[in-house]
N, C-alpha and C positions, 0 to 999 in steps of 0.2 A: 227916486229913480237917477239922477244926475249924480248925487253924491255916492251911489252905488257903484257906478262906473269909474268914477274916480278914485274909489276904494280898492276895486279890482285892478285897474292900472298901477296903482301903487303898489299892489302885493306883487304884479308880475313883474315890474321894474326891479324890485327887491329881489326876489327869485333870481332874475337873471344876473343881479350884479352878485349874488352869492356863488352862482354857478361858475361863473367866469373868476373868480378870486378861488375856486377849489381846483379850476384847472391850471391856473396860472402859478399855482404852489406846486403842483405835481412833479416837477421836475428839481425841487429843492432838494436841500439835502435830507430834510426830513418829509417823510411822505405825509401828506396834509391830512389830518384825521378826518374831513368831511369825505375823504374816500374810503371805501371799504377794503380795509386792509386784508381782512380775513381773505378776501378774493384775490388781491394782489400779491402776496407771499406765497411762497411754494408751501406744501404741507408740513406738518410739523415734524414727520420722520424724515423727509428731505434737509428740514433745518438742522437737525440734528446731526445728521451725516456729514452737512456743510461744516458745522461747528467742530465737530470731531476731529477733523482736518487740521483746524487752527488753533485747537485750545491749549495753552502750554503746559498746564497740569496734566492734562491726559497724555500729552507727548512725552512728558518725562516719565510718567509711569510706565509707558511703552517700551521707553531706551532703559528704563532700567530693569524691567523683566527681560528683556534681550540681552542686557549684559549678564543678568543671572543664569541665562540659558548657555552663552558661551564660557562661562564659569564652570556648569556642570560638566561640559565636553573637556575642559584644561584638568580639571579633577579627576576625571575617570582615566587621563594617561599621566598622570604622576608617576606610576610605576615605571612608565620607561626611561626615567631619570638613572635609573640602575644600568641601563644597558651603555654599551660603549661601541663602537665599529671602529675600527682602524685601518688604513690603507698608506703604507710607506715602501720606502725600497731601502734594503741592508746591503752593507757592502762585506765581502771575506765570507768566508765559511763557518756556520753558526752550528753549533750542537743541538740537535732537536732530540736525541737520545743517545747516552751513553749506557754501555754494559753489554755484557754480550749477547750476540745473536744466536739464532736458533742454529746449532748445528756448527757453530765457530766460536772462538773464543778472541778478545782484546781487539772486536771491532766496533765502531760507533755510526750511528747516522748521524750525517750531517747534510744541511741544508746549503747549498752554493749562495750567492749574491744573487739578490734579486727583486723583486716586488713582493710584497707580503700583504693579506687581507685576513682579516680575523675579526672576532668579537669578544667581549667580556661583560660580566653579569657581575654586579655589586649589590646585593639585595640587602638594606637596612632593615631588621628586623620591626623596629618600631613603626616604620612607613607600612610595612607589609600588614602587621596588625592593626593599624589605624585607616588602612585604605578604606574600609566599607565604611567606617564613620565618616570619613571625611564626604565621599562621595553621597552618602544618604542627607550630611548637612548641608550640600551644595543644591541637591534635587530638592530639599524642602524650601530652601531660601530662593528657589525658582518659583516654586509653586505659590510661595506667600506672594511672591512680586505679581505672580499671574493674577492671584487673587484681588491683589490691592490695585491692579488696572483695572479690572472688572467693577470693582466698587466705586472706584472715581468715575469710571464711564455711566455707572448707572446714578451717580449721584447728579454728575452732569446733565444728563438726560433729564433728571427730575427740576433741574435748575432752567434749563431750555423752557420744558412744558409749563414751568412754572411763569417765566418771563413772558411765555408766549399769551396764555391765557388771560394775564393780567392786561397784556397790550390791547388784546381783544376786547376785553371788559373795559377799558378805559376808554376805546375809541366809541364803543356803542353809547358811554355815558355822555361822553363829549358831543356826538352826534344828538343824544337828547336835549341836553343844555344848549346847543346850537340852533335848535328848532324851538326852545322855548324864547329864546333871546330874538329872532325872526319873527315871531309871531308878536311878543311884547314890544317892539320896534315897531311895528304896524301900529298897534293898538296906541303906542304913544304918537306916532302921527297924526290919528285920528282925533285921538283927545285934544291934541294941539291945534288942530283944525275947529274942533268942536269949541274949544275954549275961545277961540278968537271971533265965532260967531255968536258967542254967548249962550250956548246950548247947556254947555256944563261949568261949574263952578271951578276957581282957582283950586281948592283942596281935592276934587277928582283929579285933576290934571297933576298936581305934584303926587298923588298917590301912584299915579300910573308912573312916572317918571322915577320914583322910590323903587317901582316893581321893576322897571329897565334896569336901575343900577344892580339890584339885587342878580338879575338875569346875566348881567355883563361879568359880575364877580364871580358867579356859579360858572359861567363859560370859561373865563380863565384859567379857575381852579382846575376844572375838567381838560384845559389843554397841559396844564403845568404836570398833571398825573399820566396824560398819555404820552408826554414828551420825555417823563422820568422811565417808563416800561420800556418807552421805543429805545431810548439810550442804553438802557442796560440790557435789554436782549441783543442791540448792535454789536456791545462790546463783548458779550459771553460768547457771540457767534465769530467775532474777529472779521468780519465783513459789513459794507454799508447795506443797509434793507433796501435802499433804491437801486442797487446794482443784481439784485437777487430775484428781480419779480418773475412772475411767470410767463 
């Protein structure tokens, strides 16, 4: 019974230490994998919207689409380059029309000096015939740019979902490995105590130590995988994950 109380006390002490360690790392640059990161982070759709504002490739496709949109407006107005408007001031009497007037002979119509306003039209036949084709080409280029933007946004959504789900899975594996390590540490503490008291042989104690080493390695590997997916999600979102918690 005495040994049972000691074992229980050791278990509680290690559990307390584990909880303190998890809380201590909450404010670090990487959210501690012992926390439930699925509850800490916003929903997947919210993460996607956050990242969409920061991801350079998506922003580039959006800018290119807008550029093609303005090009459509420009091409549609190319026909106006043949129009000209003038406004000037002329001195002296300028002939406007020469020839006999109705009911009289030998008289001309003249304009006195003053301001002149008017316009002229110069229509290039090649521009006129090719206008519809150039407009259609500009419109199709804009449509292609919009589709590329949608495709890039779709691929980006898939990447965010992929990194997010892998991060959640990596965290769950780490928590399982951490529990294994926690239990094995207790088993080694008990085995060491029993070995010193002569209850078990050195071979059993060595076996427990070997299992502990395997558990430590498995936990570190799980931590590495968790950190990898954490950093990849953080990069693709363009914002620190510990800054966007719920």
